[in-house]
C-alpha positions in Angstrom: 0.2 -0.1 -0.1 1.4 3.4 -0.7 2.7 5.3 2.1 0.4 8.5 1.6 -2.9 5.9 1.5 -1.6 4.5 4.6 -1.7 8.1 6.5 -5.3 8.4 5.1 -8.0 9.0 7.5 -11.8 8.6 7.5 -13.7 9.6 10.0 -17.1 9.6 10.1 -18.9 11.8 12.7 -22.7 12.2 12.7 -24.1 15.6 14.0 -27.3 17.8 14.6 -26.0 19.7 11.1 -25.0 16.7 9.2 -22.3 14.3 8.4 -18.7 15.3 8.6 -16.2 13.3 6.5 -12.5 13.9 7.5 -10.3 12.6 4.7 -6.7 12.8 5.1 -7.3 15.7 7.2 -9.5 17.7 5.4 -12.8 18.3 6.0 -15.5 17.7 3.5 -19.3 18.2 4.9 -21.8 16.3 3.2 -25.4 17.1 4.1 -26.5 13.4 4.7 -28.6 13.9 7.8 -31.7 13.6 6.2 -31.2 10.8 4.6 -29.6 8.6 7.1 -32.9 10.3 9.4 -35.2 8.8 7.1 -33.5 5.5 7.1 -33.6 5.8 10.6 -37.2 6.3 11.0 -37.8 3.6 8.5 -36.5 1.1 10.9 -38.1 2.5 13.9 -41.5 2.3 12.1 -40.7 -1.1 10.9 -40.2 -1.8 14.6 -43.5 -0.9 15.8 -45.7 -4.2 14.8 -43.3 -5.3 17.8 -45.6 -3.3 20.2 -48.7 -5.2 19.1 -49.5 -6.9 22.3 -52.4 -6.8 24.8 -49.8 -4.9 27.2 -47.9 -3.0 24.5 -44.7 -4.4 25.8 -42.7 -5.7 22.7 -42.1 -9.1 21.4 -38.2 -9.6 21.3 -38.0 -10.5 17.8 -40.1 -10.3 14.4 -40.1 -11.6 11.2 -39.6 -7.7 9.2 -40.6 -9.5 6.1 -43.8 -10.8 7.2 -44.6 -9.1 10.0 -45.2 -12.1 11.8 -43.8 -13.0 15.2 -40.4 -15.2 15.0 -40.3 -15.7 18.7 -43.2 -16.4 20.9 -42.0 -16.2 24.3 -41.5 -13.8 27.4 -39.9 -10.8 26.7 -36.5 -9.6 27.9 -36.3 -6.6 30.6 -32.6 -6.0 28.9 -34.4 -5.8 25.5 -37.8 -4.0 26.1 -36.4 -1.4 28.6 -33.4 -0.9 26.1 -35.0 1.0 23.8 -36.0 4.8 25.6 -32.8 6.5 24.0 -33.2 5.3 20.9 -37.0 5.9 20.3 -37.2 9.0 22.0 -34.3 10.7 19.9 -36.7 9.2 16.8 -39.5 11.3 18.2 -37.0 14.6 18.7 -35.9 13.9 15.1 -39.5 13.2 13.3 -41.6 15.3 15.3 -44.0 12.1 15.5 -44.7 11.2 19.1 -45.7 7.4 18.4 -42.0 6.3 19.3 -42.1 7.8 22.9 -45.6 7.0 23.6 -44.6 3.3 22.6 -41.4 3.8 25.3 -43.3 5.7 28.0 -46.2 2.9 27.6 -43.7 0.4 28.6 -42.8 2.4 31.9 -46.6 2.7 32.7 -46.4 -1.2 32.7 -43.6 -1.7 34.6 -44.8 0.8 37.3 -47.8 -0.7 37.6 -46.6 -4.7 37.8 -45.9 -5.5 41.7 -42.1 -6.1 42.1 -40.7 -8.4 44.3 -38.6 -6.5 47.0 -38.7 -3.5 44.5 -36.4 -5.4 41.9 -37.1 -6.0 38.4 -37.2 -9.6 37.2 -35.6 -10.0 33.6 -38.8 -11.9 31.9 -42.1 -10.7 31.7 -45.1 -11.8 29.7 -46.1 -9.2 26.8 -49.7 -10.7 26.9 -50.3 -10.8 30.4 -47.7 -8.3 31.9 -46.6 -10.9 34.5 -43.4 -11.9 35.6 -42.6 -15.4 34.1 -39.8 -15.9 36.6 -38.2 -14.2 39.5 -34.6 -13.9 38.2 -33.0 -10.8 38.7 -29.9 -9.6 37.0 -27.9 -6.8 37.0 -25.9 -8.4 34.4 -27.0 -10.4 31.0 -31.3 -10.2 30.5 -31.7 -6.8 32.9 -28.5 -4.9 32.6 -29.2 -1.9 30.3 -32.8 -1.4 31.6 -31.4 0.5 34.6 -28.6 2.3 32.4 -31.3 3.3 30.2 -33.3 5.0 33.2 -31.1 7.5 33.9 -29.5 8.0 30.9 -33.1 9.1 30.0 -33.5 11.5 32.1 -29.7 13.0 31.8 -30.8 13.2 27.9 -34.0 15.2 28.4 -31.6 17.6 30.3 -32.7 16.2 33.4 -36.8 17.0 32.9 -37.9 13.3 32.8 -38.3 12.9 36.3 -40.1 9.8 36.0 -37.2 8.0 34.5 -35.0 9.6 37.3 -37.5 8.1 40.4 -37.7 4.9 38.9 -33.9 4.6 38.4 -33.2 5.5 42.1 -36.0 3.1 43.5 -34.5 0.5 41.6 -31.0 1.2 42.7 -32.2 1.6 46.4 -33.6 -2.1 45.9 -30.3 -3.4 44.2 -28.1 -1.8 47.3 -30.4 -3.4 49.7 -30.9 -6.8 48.3 -28.3 -7.5 46.0 -25.3 -5.6 46.6 -22.6 -7.6 49.4 -19.3 -7.7 50.4 -17.2 -10.4 50.5 -14.8 -11.6 53.3 -12.2 -10.5 51.4 -13.7 -6.8 51.4 -14.5 -7.2 48.0 -18.3 -5.0 47.0 -20.1 -7.7 44.4 -23.7 -7.4 42.8 -25.1 -10.9 43.5 -27.9 -12.2 40.8 -31.1 -13.1 42.8 -33.5 -16.3 41.9 -36.8 -16.6 43.9 -35.4 -14.9 47.1 -32.1 -17.0 46.9 -28.7 -15.0 46.5 -26.3 -16.6 43.8 -23.0 -14.9 44.7 -21.7 -14.8 41.2 -21.2 -11.5 39.0 -20.9 -11.7 35.3 -18.7 -9.5 33.2 -21.6 -7.5 31.6 -22.7 -6.4 35.2 -19.3 -4.6 35.6 -20.9 -1.5 33.4 -22.6 -1.0 36.8 -19.9 0.8 38.6 -19.9 3.5 35.8 -23.6 3.9 35.6 -23.7 4.2 39.5 -21.0 6.7 39.3 -22.8 8.9 36.7 -26.2 8.6 38.7 -24.1 9.9 42.0 -22.6 12.7 39.7 -26.4 14.4 40.2 -27.3 13.5 43.6 -27.1 15.7 46.7 -23.3 15.9 48.2 -24.3 13.1 51.2 -26.1 10.8 48.3 -23.2 11.6 45.6 -20.3 10.4 47.7 -22.0 7.5 49.2 -23.0 6.3 45.6 -19.5 7.4 44.3 -17.7 4.9 46.9 -20.0 2.3 46.1 -19.3 2.5 42.4 -15.5 2.7 42.8 -15.9 -0.4 45.3 -17.9 -2.2 42.6 -15.3 -1.0 39.8 -12.4 -2.4 41.7 -13.9 -5.6 42.2 -14.2 -6.0 38.3 -10.5 -4.6 38.3 -9.5 -7.6 40.6 -11.6 -10.4 38.2 -8.7 -9.0 35.7 -5.6 -8.7 38.1 -6.3 -12.1 39.5 -6.2 -14.0 35.9 -2.8 -15.1 34.6 -3.9 -13.0 31.2 -5.0 -10.0 33.5 -8.3 -10.3 31.1 -11.4 -10.6 33.2 -13.9 -14.0 32.8 -17.0 -14.0 31.8 -18.2 -14.5 35.3 -16.6 -14.7 39.1 -17.9 -16.0 41.9 -17.7 -15.3 45.7 -18.5 -18.6 47.4 -16.3 -21.5 49.2 -13.4 -19.2 49.4 -13.4 -18.2 46.0 -13.6 -14.3 45.5 -13.4 -12.9 41.9 -12.4 -15.5 40.0 -14.2 -18.1 37.6 -15.0 -21.5 39.4 -16.6 -23.1 36.5 -14.7 -23.8 32.8 -17.7 -22.6 31.2 -17.1 -19.0 32.7 -13.5 -19.1 32.1 -13.5 -17.3 28.7 -13.0 -13.6 27.3 -14.3 -12.5 24.4 -13.2 -9.1 24.1 -16.0 -7.6 26.2 -16.0 -3.7 27.0 -17.9 -3.3 30.7 -14.8 -3.3 32.6 -13.0 -0.4 30.4 -16.6 1.1 30.5 -16.7 1.7 34.0 -13.1 3.1 33.9 -13.9 5.7 31.7 -16.6 7.1 33.9 -14.8 6.9 36.9 -11.9 8.6 35.0 -14.3 11.6 34.0 -15.9 12.1 37.0 -12.7 11.8 39.9 -9.9 11.9 37.6 -8.3 9.2 39.7 -5.0 8.2 37.4 -5.3 4.5 38.4 -8.7 4.2 35.9 -6.0 5.1 33.4 -3.3 2.8 34.6 -6.0 -0.1 34.8 -7.3 0.6 31.1 -3.7 0.7 30.1 -3.2 -2.8 31.7 -6.1 -3.9 29.6 -4.5 -2.4 26.5 -1.1 -4.7 26.7 -2.9 -7.7 27.8 -5.0 -7.5 24.4 -1.8 -6.8 22.4 0.0 -10.1 24.4 -3.1 -12.1 24.5 -5.7 -11.3 21.9 -4.0 -10.0 18.6 -3.9 -11.9 16.1 -3.3 -11.5 12.3 -6.2 -10.1 11.3 -7.4 -8.1 14.2 -8.5 -9.4 17.9 -9.6 -12.9 19.2 -11.6 -13.8 22.3 -9.6 -16.7 24.6 -10.8 -19.5 26.1 -9.4 -19.7 29.2 -8.3 -16.2 30.9 -6.1 -18.4 33.5 -3.6 -20.0 31.6 -0.1 -17.9 30.1 -0.8 -19.5 26.8 -4.7 -19.1 25.8 -6.2 -20.6 22.9 -7.9 -18.2 20.7 -11.8 -18.3 19.6 -11.4 -17.2 16.2 -13.7 -14.3 16.6 -13.7 -10.7 16.8 -17.1 -9.8 18.6 -18.4 -6.2 16.6 -19.1 -5.1 20.1 -15.2 -5.1 20.5 -14.6 -2.1 18.0 -18.0 -0.3 18.8 -17.4 -0.4 22.8 -14.3 -1.9 23.7 -11.6 0.3 22.0 -13.8 3.2 22.1 -13.9 3.2 25.3 -10.6 2.6 25.7 -10.0 6.0 23.4 -12.0 8.0 25.5 -10.3 7.4 28.6 -7.2 8.8 27.3 -8.7 11.6 25.5 -9.5 14.9 26.5 -13.0 15.5 28.7 -14.2 17.9 26.2 -14.3 14.8 23.4 -17.6 13.6 23.7 -18.3 15.6 26.7 -20.7 13.9 29.3 -22.6 17.3 29.5 -23.7 17.1 25.9 -23.8 13.6 24.8 -25.2 10.5 26.4 -23.9 6.9 25.2 -26.2 4.1 24.6 -25.7 0.5 25.6 -23.3 0.0 22.3 -21.3 3.4 23.1 -23.4 5.0 20.4 -23.4 9.0 21.4 -26.8 11.1 21.2 -27.2 14.5 22.3 -28.2 15.9 25.4 -31.6 17.6 24.3 -30.4 21.2 25.6 -32.9 24.0 24.7 -29.9 26.0 23.1 -27.5 22.8 22.3 -26.3 22.3 18.7 -24.1 19.3 18.2 -20.6 20.0 17.9 -20.1 18.5 14.4 -17.0 19.6 13.2 -13.7 19.1 14.8 -10.5 21.1 14.2 
């Protein structure tokens, strides 16, 4: 490849005033926003039939070709609860209230249904509006529902008080029933199965340190300090799950039982598939505290990825984090580019690169603008 092409840079930045494309450092503004908005709205409209259920809770999977249901079971909390940011933004873009109405109805159903111990189980029937089983997890199946409550409030420029109240109540129940401290002093969030605690924390749940810190930033002084401390403790526990492995990368899940702390005890939980959640929490903790250890921890991840996951064609997951010669799974998950590398980049950027005052990241780390009354997206890069 010619040297000049090796140095070519292509960055696509979607802003409120259009799409800015930078090629070899020279900005070219192409007003594609209308075309992209049209496509986004088209997709949103194609998803609307999923909400045609007795409760308005959407089905998890539909066939876009036939409008038929491709899945007929329960709806999953992290799926139907992770629509607020995108659908509220579609209403903002189009002026069509139907998108906002659909997700606000989801809130209505969730506020009405009885919640065991104030907790939200992971499976809900879209037909009856009742919980299907009482399994509560802040990791897989539940995670981003909670994230979207606090972020909906932030994206609304702190006007969506209903979302904030639901988040505060949920976090209070989580802290009361699921947050535990190990014998070794590590704070973790257990899973709850019909009243019985499973002292396990999944890698997916490690986003919660950043979420709690983000929510704490906007509370009263005493509450802020309490939740910042909790966020730091959880983030530290997730870091320990990395530090205690031979590769310095964390397992899919780690446990706190039978004398084990922050380590996987089952072969099926020892793998790492380039997940971003731990680094995500490092970013929020760095932005909100500027404690240099979060950048140091992030750099440890960079070195571990280079050493154990880099392959000829990119990066691969590994099958066992507790061996110094790991086996690759030969897959580079899409979230590695969308999230893991993006969060690592943001960890070492200045705070004004996608400032938390102006942008909210959805669950896949795509930035959406905060709806400031006088806010215009800074779509150009100097």
